[in-house]
C-alpha positions in Angstrom: 53.7 31.3 -67.9 51.9 34.5 -67.1 50.0 32.7 -64.2 53.2 31.2 -63.1 54.8 34.5 -62.6 52.0 35.7 -60.9 51.9 32.6 -58.4 55.5 33.6 -57.7 54.7 37.1 -56.7 51.9 36.1 -54.6 54.3 33.8 -52.7 56.7 36.6 -52.6 53.9 39.0 -51.3 52.7 36.7 -48.7 56.1 36.1 -47.1 56.8 39.6 -46.9 53.5 40.8 -45.8 53.9 37.9 -42.9 57.5 39.1 -41.8 57.3 43.0 -42.2 54.0 44.5 -43.1 51.5 45.8 -40.3 48.9 43.7 -39.4 46.1 45.2 -41.1 47.8 44.5 -44.7 48.2 40.6 -43.5 44.4 40.8 -42.2 43.7 41.9 -45.6 45.3 39.4 -47.4 43.8 36.6 -44.9 40.2 38.0 -45.7 40.8 37.6 -49.4 42.1 34.3 -49.0 38.9 33.3 -46.7 36.8 34.5 -49.8 38.5 32.5 -52.6 39.0 29.6 -50.1 34.9 29.4 -49.7 34.3 29.9 -53.4 36.8 27.3 -54.5 34.9 24.9 -52.1 31.5 26.0 -53.4 32.5 25.3 -57.2 34.3 22.1 -56.7 30.8 19.9 -56.7 29.8 21.8 -60.0 33.1 21.1 -61.8 32.7 17.3 -60.7 29.0 17.1 -61.6 29.2 19.3 -65.0 32.4 18.5 -66.6 32.0 14.5 -65.8 28.7 14.6 -67.1 29.5 16.2 -70.0 32.6 14.2 -70.9 30.9 10.7 -70.4 27.9 12.1 -72.7 30.1 13.4 -75.4 32.2 10.2 -75.8 31.7 8.9 -79.4 28.9 6.2 -79.4 29.4 4.1 -82.4 33.0 3.1 -82.4 32.6 -0.1 -80.5 36.0 -1.9 -79.2 38.3 1.1 -80.7 36.6 3.4 -78.2 36.7 0.8 -75.1 40.6 0.2 -76.1 40.9 4.0 -75.6 39.3 4.6 -72.7 40.9 1.4 -71.3 44.4 2.4 -72.0 43.9 5.9 -71.1 42.7 4.7 -67.6 45.3 2.0 -67.3 48.1 4.5 -68.1 46.7 7.2 -65.7 46.4 4.9 -62.8 49.9 2.7 -63.6 51.6 6.1 -63.9 50.4 7.5 -60.4 50.7 4.2 -58.4 54.9 4.3 -59.9 55.0 7.8 -59.0 53.7 7.2 -55.5 56.2 4.1 -54.9 59.0 6.6 -56.1 57.7 9.4 -54.0 57.3 7.5 -50.8 60.7 6.3 -51.1 62.7 9.4 -51.8 60.7 12.3 -50.3 61.0 10.9 -46.5 64.7 11.8 -46.7 64.3 15.0 -48.3 61.2 16.5 -47.2 61.0 18.0 -43.5 58.7 15.6 -41.7 55.6 17.7 -40.5 56.7 20.9 -41.5 53.5 22.3 -41.4 52.3 22.9 -37.7 48.9 21.7 -36.4 45.8 24.1 -36.1 46.4 24.4 -32.5 49.7 26.4 -33.1 48.2 29.2 -35.7 48.4 32.3 -35.0 45.7 34.6 -33.6 45.8 36.8 -36.3 42.8 36.2 -38.7 40.7 37.7 -41.4 38.7 40.7 -41.1 35.3 38.6 -42.1 34.6 35.3 -42.2 31.6 33.8 -44.5 30.5 30.0 -45.1 29.0 29.3 -48.3 28.3 25.9 -48.2 28.7 23.7 -51.4 25.3 22.8 -53.2 26.5 19.1 -53.4 28.4 16.7 -51.6 31.4 15.5 -53.4 30.5 11.8 -53.8 26.7 12.8 -54.4 28.2 14.8 -57.5 30.4 12.2 -58.7 27.5 9.5 -58.7 25.0 12.0 -60.2 27.6 12.9 -62.8 28.1 9.3 -64.1 24.0 8.8 -63.8 23.6 11.8 -66.0 26.5 11.2 -68.5 25.7 7.6 -69.0 21.8 8.6 -69.3 22.5 11.5 -72.0 24.5 8.6 -74.1 22.0 6.1 -73.6 19.0 8.2 -74.6 20.7 10.7 -76.6 19.0 13.4 -74.7 19.8 16.6 -76.4 17.8 18.9 -74.3 19.9 17.6 -71.0 23.2 17.8 -73.2 22.6 21.3 -73.9 21.8 22.1 -70.3 24.7 20.5 -68.9 26.9 22.0 -71.9 25.8 25.5 -70.8 26.3 24.8 -67.3 29.9 23.5 -68.0 30.3 27.2 -69.8 29.3 29.0 -66.8 31.9 27.3 -64.6 34.2 27.6 -67.3 33.9 31.2 -67.1 34.0 31.3 -63.4 37.2 29.4 -63.5 38.8 31.7 -66.0 37.5 34.9 -65.4 37.5 34.9 -61.3 39.1 31.9 -59.8 42.1 31.1 -61.7 43.1 35.0 -61.5 42.5 34.8 -57.8 44.6 32.1 -56.9 47.8 34.3 -56.7 46.2 36.4 -53.8 44.8 33.3 -52.3 48.3 32.0 -52.3 49.6 35.1 -51.1 47.2 34.9 -48.0 48.3 31.1 -47.2 52.0 32.1 -47.2 51.1 35.2 -45.1 49.6 32.7 -42.8 52.4 30.0 -42.7 55.2 33.1 -42.2 53.2 34.3 -39.1 52.9 30.5 -37.8 56.7 30.0 -38.8 56.3 27.3 -41.3 57.1 29.2 -44.5 60.7 28.4 -44.8 60.7 24.8 -44.5 57.7 24.9 -46.9 59.5 26.4 -49.8 62.6 24.2 -49.0 60.3 21.1 -50.1 58.8 23.0 -53.5 62.2 22.8 -55.2 62.5 19.3 -54.4 59.0 18.0 -55.2 58.8 19.8 -58.7 62.2 18.5 -59.6 61.2 15.0 -58.7 58.0 15.3 -60.5 59.3 16.3 -63.8 62.1 13.5 -63.5 59.3 11.0 -63.2 57.3 12.5 -66.3 60.6 11.7 -68.3 61.1 8.5 -66.8 57.6 7.4 -67.4 57.6 8.5 -71.3 60.8 6.9 -71.5 59.4 3.7 -70.4 56.5 3.8 -72.6 58.3 4.5 -75.8 61.0 2.1 -74.7 58.4 -0.9 -74.5 56.3 0.1 -77.5 59.3 0.9 -80.0 60.6 -2.8 -78.9 57.1 -4.6 -79.5 56.2 -2.5 -82.6 60.0 -3.1 -83.8 60.5 0.6 -84.3 63.1 2.7 -82.9 61.9 4.2 -79.6 64.2 7.3 -79.6 62.6 8.1 -83.3 59.1 7.6 -81.8 59.9 10.0 -79.0 61.7 12.4 -81.3 58.8 12.9 -83.7 56.6 13.6 -80.5 58.8 16.4 -79.1 57.1 19.1 -81.3 53.7 18.5 -79.6 55.8 18.2 -76.2 57.1 21.5 -76.4 53.9 23.0 -77.9 52.2 21.8 -74.8 55.0 23.1 -72.5 54.2 26.8 -74.0 50.5 26.5 -74.0 49.7 24.4 -70.8 46.7 23.2 -72.6 46.2 19.6 -74.3 43.4 21.1 -76.2 45.5 24.0 -77.8 48.3 21.2 -78.9 45.9 18.9 -80.7 46.8 19.9 -84.1 50.4 19.4 -83.2 49.8 16.0 -81.8 47.8 14.8 -84.6 51.0 15.7 -86.9 53.4 14.2 -84.8 51.2 10.9 -84.1 51.0 10.6 -88.3 54.9 11.1 -88.3 55.1 8.1 -85.9 53.2 6.3 -89.3 49.8 6.1 -87.2 47.0 5.8 -89.6 45.1 9.1 -90.3 41.5 7.7 -89.0 43.2 6.5 -85.9 45.1 9.7 -84.9 41.9 11.9 -85.8 39.9 9.5 -83.4 42.5 8.8 -80.6 44.3 12.4 -80.3 41.6 14.6 -79.7 39.6 12.0 -77.2 42.9 11.2 -75.5 43.6 15.0 -75.0 40.4 14.8 -72.8 40.7 11.5 -70.6 44.5 10.8 -70.6 46.1 12.7 -68.0 49.1 10.7 -66.8 51.3 13.3 -66.5 49.0 15.5 -64.2 48.5 12.2 -62.2 52.1 11.7 -61.3 52.3 15.3 -60.3 49.3 15.2 -58.2 50.5 12.0 -56.5 53.8 13.2 -55.7 52.8 16.7 -54.5 49.9 14.9 -52.2 52.6 12.5 -50.9 54.9 15.7 -49.9 51.9 17.4 -48.4 51.0 14.2 -46.3 54.6 14.1 -45.0 54.7 17.8 -44.1 51.1 17.7 -42.5 50.5 16.4 -39.2 46.9 15.9 -39.4 46.8 13.9 -42.4 48.5 10.5 -41.4 51.1 8.9 -43.4 50.8 8.1 -47.4 50.5 4.5 -47.6 49.3 2.5 -50.6 46.0 1.2 -48.6 45.1 5.2 -48.7 46.9 6.2 -51.9 45.7 3.4 -54.7 42.0 4.0 -54.0 42.5 7.9 -54.4 44.4 7.0 -57.6 41.9 5.1 -59.2 39.2 7.8 -57.9 41.8 10.4 -59.6 41.7 8.7 -63.0 37.8 8.9 -63.2 37.5 12.4 -61.7 40.0 14.1 -64.3 37.8 12.9 -67.1 37.2 16.3 -69.1 38.9 17.9 -66.5 38.7 21.7 -67.0 40.7 23.2 -69.9 42.0 26.1 -68.1 45.9 26.2 -66.7 45.7 24.2 -63.3 42.2 22.7 -64.4 43.2 19.0 -63.5 44.0 20.2 -59.8 40.8 22.3 -59.7 39.0 18.8 -60.7 41.1 17.0 -58.0 40.5 19.3 -55.2 37.0 17.4 -53.9 38.6 14.0 -53.6 41.8 15.1 -51.9 39.4 16.4 -49.2 36.9 13.6 -49.2 39.1 10.8 -49.3 42.5 12.1 -48.1 41.3 14.8 -45.7 42.9 17.5 -47.0 42.2 21.0 -45.0 42.2 24.4 -46.5 46.0 24.6 -45.9 46.9 21.7 -47.6 44.8 22.1 -50.5 46.2 25.6 -50.9 49.9 24.0 -50.9 48.6 21.5 -53.8 47.4 24.5 -55.8 50.7 26.1 -55.5 53.0 23.2 -56.3 50.7 22.1 -59.2 50.6 25.2 -60.8 54.2 25.6 -60.3 54.7 22.7 -63.0 51.4 22.6 -65.0 52.9 23.0 -68.1 55.4 19.9 -67.9 52.5 17.9 -66.8 50.6 18.8 -69.5 53.8 17.9 -72.1 53.8 14.7 -70.4 50.0 14.1 -71.1 50.2 14.9 -74.8 53.3 12.9 -75.4 51.9 9.9 -73.9 49.0 10.2 -76.2 51.1 9.4 -78.9 51.5 6.0 -77.4 48.0 5.3 -77.0 47.9 6.1 -80.9 50.5 3.5 -81.6 48.8 0.7 -79.8 45.3 1.6 -81.1 47.3 1.5 -84.9 48.6 -2.0 -84.2 45.0 -3.1 -83.1 42.7 -1.4 -85.4 44.6 0.5 -88.0 43.9 -1.8 -91.2 40.1 -2.3 -90.2 39.5 1.3 -89.7 41.0 2.2 -92.9 39.1 -0.5 -94.6 35.8 0.7 -93.1 36.5 4.4 -94.0 37.4 3.5 -97.4 34.2 1.5 -97.7 32.0 4.3 -96.1 33.9 7.1 -98.9 33.2 4.3 -101.8 29.5 4.4 -100.6 29.0 8.0 -100.3 30.6 8.6 -103.6 28.3 6.1 -105.5 25.1 7.5 -103.5 
């Protein structure tokens, strides 16, 4: 919430600087934007490589069908939620968003940063993604402890870079972006779009959760409203913490209150906190649709270009950074590589996403409860019997 407040202050500062401040103030903000933008571009391949490799390499290896069903349900939920979000957004947003509200680059102002430094990324986006899968699957196959340590330590370094440098610098970055928009004359139309997009995203979160619990409750012959009510403590905890990881303890208890057996809940909830991000995908897809409608150079959003993006997004968000805004940071690479987002469009995505990050996280963790219910239906008895047999064997020995 502190980050959200800083983001709002950054937007306001950018608007005031673009409208009233002397040119040198605007140029300072544009210079900060330039530096932070280059740092973000440099970091994106590292996030993809280290986080995905770490996430795949750390998946439980001795759970067989239970692991397969968990990953399949999480990925399927993510893809379906994103596709539905696009179908809804593509129908509603054209009538609510000013088309092509952002001007072309040719119309950009002549005022620029004091200094421009190019910082090329160490890897291409697709190279980083493929290498992440090769290393992650390889670590799992050969049980490589040394490489796992290297990957984990590399991830810790990127964690520090995100939490100590990039995330705190985002309000200044957004201030520079809105300074530029104000000088161009596109800021007002952009802000009008913000409220519409955010309300639509939150409404779709609840529509998605209601649908999940309605179908699950009917099939399991349990009252859907009771199942959803039991998960509300997890929802509101995530709303306040903006972190799936910080909500695991509450999510576990909420899932057990829905009569999910303890071994299943203990396996599914922590794993889904990492790999199940349906709420985040709903927001990213909704914001992506809006930004594409606003930006002339990106073309019209269609199923042909959005569905492959959603499918890749479900993979890229595996083990997304745990910091607030981690999901959008992990998604920036494929926004640029698959949809052609430039720096201005990426900045808008960051601002839009961070404005509702807590709601997306709350949707993620509440949806985890549905996956746990299905896993309990399929594997509950067998898992309890296996756990009892293992405990009896340990007591005997």
